[in-house]
C-alpha positions in Angstrom: -7.1 8.8 -13.9 -8.1 10.1 -10.5 -7.2 8.3 -7.3 -8.6 9.4 -3.9 -6.1 8.7 -1.1 -6.5 8.5 2.7 -3.3 8.8 4.6 -2.5 8.0 8.3 0.7 7.6 10.3 1.6 4.8 12.7 4.4 5.5 15.1 6.5 2.4 15.7 6.1 2.4 19.5 2.4 1.9 19.1 2.8 -1.5 17.3 3.0 -4.6 19.6 6.5 -6.0 19.5 7.0 -8.1 22.6 5.7 -11.5 23.7 3.8 -9.7 26.4 1.6 -8.2 23.8 -1.6 -10.1 22.8 -3.7 -10.5 19.6 -6.2 -8.1 21.2 -3.5 -5.4 21.2 -3.0 -5.7 17.5 -6.8 -5.7 17.0 -7.0 -2.3 18.9 -4.2 -0.8 16.8 -5.8 -2.0 13.5 -9.2 -0.8 14.5 -7.9 2.7 15.3 -6.1 2.8 12.0 -9.2 1.8 10.1 -11.3 4.5 11.8 -8.7 7.1 11.0 -8.4 6.0 7.4 -12.2 6.1 6.9 -12.5 9.6 8.5 -9.6 10.9 6.4 -11.0 9.7 3.0 -10.0 11.6 1.0 -6.9 13.2 2.4 -5.9 14.1 -1.2 -6.8 13.4 -4.8 -3.9 12.4 -7.2 -4.2 12.5 -10.9 -2.3 9.6 -12.4 -1.2 9.3 -16.1 -2.6 6.1 -17.6 0.7 5.6 -19.5 2.7 5.8 -16.3 0.3 3.3 -14.6 1.1 0.8 -17.4 4.8 1.4 -16.9 4.4 0.9 -13.1 2.8 -2.5 -13.8 6.1 -3.7 -15.2 7.3 -4.0 -11.5 4.4 -6.3 -10.6 3.6 -9.7 -11.9 1.6 -8.7 -15.0 0.8 -5.7 -17.2 -2.5 -3.9 -16.5 -3.0 -2.5 -20.0 -6.7 -2.4 -20.7 -7.8 -3.8 -17.3 -8.6 -0.5 -15.6 -10.6 0.8 -18.6 -12.4 -2.5 -18.7 -13.3 -2.3 -15.0 -14.4 1.4 -15.2 -17.7 0.5 -17.0 -18.6 -2.5 -14.8 -20.9 -2.7 -11.8 -19.0 -3.5 -8.7 -21.5 -5.8 -7.0 -19.5 -9.0 -7.9 -16.0 -10.2 -8.5 -14.9 -9.3 -12.0 -11.3 -10.3 -11.7 -9.0 -12.7 -9.8 -7.0 -12.1 -6.6 -3.8 -12.1 -8.7 -5.1 -9.2 -10.8 -6.4 -7.2 -7.8 -3.0 -7.7 -6.2 -1.3 -6.5 -9.4 -3.5 -3.4 -9.5 -2.8 -2.7 -5.9 1.0 -2.8 -6.4 0.9 -0.9 -9.7 -1.1 2.0 -8.3 1.2 2.2 -5.2 4.2 2.5 -7.5 2.4 5.1 -9.6 1.6 7.2 -6.5 5.2 7.0 -5.3 6.4 8.2 -8.7 3.8 11.0 -9.0 4.0 12.3 -5.4 7.6 11.7 -4.5 9.4 11.4 -7.9 10.5 7.8 -7.2 11.9 6.3 -10.4 10.5 2.9 -11.3 14.1 1.7 -11.9 14.9 2.4 -8.2 12.1 0.2 -6.9 13.4 -3.2 -5.9 10.5 -5.7 -6.3 10.5 -8.5 -3.7 7.5 -10.5 -4.9 9.8 -13.3 -6.0 10.6 -14.2 -2.4 7.2 -13.5 -1.0 6.6 -17.3 -0.6 9.0 -17.2 2.3 6.3 -15.4 4.3 8.1 -12.4 5.5 8.9 -10.3 2.5 6.9 -7.2 1.6 6.3 -6.3 -2.1 9.1 -3.8 -2.6 12.0 -1.8 -1.1 13.1 1.8 -1.9 16.2 3.7 -0.7 14.7 6.8 0.8 18.0 8.7 0.7 17.8 9.1 -3.1 14.6 11.1 -3.0 14.4 14.5 -1.3 10.5 14.6 -1.3 10.3 11.2 0.2 13.0 12.0 2.7 11.2 15.1 3.8 7.8 13.3 3.9 9.1 10.5 6.1 11.4 12.7 8.2 14.5 10.5 8.1 16.9 8.4 6.1 16.7 4.6 5.6 14.8 2.1 3.6 11.1 2.2 2.8 9.4 -1.2 2.7 6.2 -1.3 0.7 3.4 -3.8 1.0 0.4 -3.3 -1.4 -3.0 -5.0 -1.6 -6.0 -4.6 -3.9 -9.6 -5.6 -3.7 -12.5 -5.6 -6.1 -14.7 -3.8 -3.6 -14.6 -2.1 -0.2 -14.8 -4.3 2.8 -13.9 -3.2 6.3 -13.4 -6.9 7.3 -11.0 -7.3 4.3 -9.0 -4.3 5.5 -8.9 -5.4 9.1 -7.7 -8.9 8.2 -5.0 -7.7 5.9 -3.9 -4.8 8.0 -3.1 -7.1 11.0 -1.3 -9.5 8.8 0.7 -6.8 7.0 1.7 -5.0 10.2 3.2 -8.3 11.5 4.9 -9.1 8.2 6.4 -5.7 7.5 7.7 -5.3 11.1 9.9 -8.3 10.6 12.0 -6.4 8.1 11.4 -2.8 9.0 12.0 -2.8 12.7 13.6 -0.9 14.3 15.2 1.8 12.1 13.5 1.8 8.7 10.1 2.9 7.3 7.1 1.1 5.8 4.1 2.0 3.7 1.1 -0.2 3.6 -1.3 0.5 0.7 -4.9 -0.8 0.1 -6.5 -0.1 -3.3 -10.2 -0.7 -3.8 -13.1 0.5 -6.0 -16.1 2.2 -4.3 -17.7 4.0 -7.2 -14.3 5.6 -7.6 -10.7 4.4 -7.3 -9.5 4.8 -3.7 -6.4 3.9 -1.8 -5.8 3.8 2.0 -2.2 4.3 3.0 -0.5 3.7 6.3 3.0 5.1 6.9 5.1 3.5 9.7 8.0 5.5 11.1 10.7 4.4 13.6 
């Protein structure tokens, strides 16, 4: 299947980190990211093997076999699946992109969903040092923390709300020396994903 991706970078120093920063500062950063992501759509188009997508779903909370094909023929004016399924699709497609683009092996992805109830854990962690393409893309060694979301339809308000939440959450574990990737999958006539890369 075809996935259209929009990429943008976020340098660590731009993210509010101190008690002197306000909620408005995070709003400004998130708004700028959204504007860039919208303008960059698509930065690239990736062809994903449906079989590999099913394999990637083993890392999330449920298999997606048949779900994507089912959703392909539906109108997207209403909610056709639950938040749990949209979250699973978001994670699954993020893992599939990492494998396709950076040769990341599914067995090397460490899922962290089981501890997500603690409120500060992203979805997964990957050792960047094992993958030359990922190392080159990120420009340094360390860990990559992945946080993935999915929605049944495009909404700028949905993206804004989750982007602010995810930036705060992932910074708790990424800062100051590691990397993060925030991914947002949605369906807008075609499958699309917005991806934010945070570098130290």
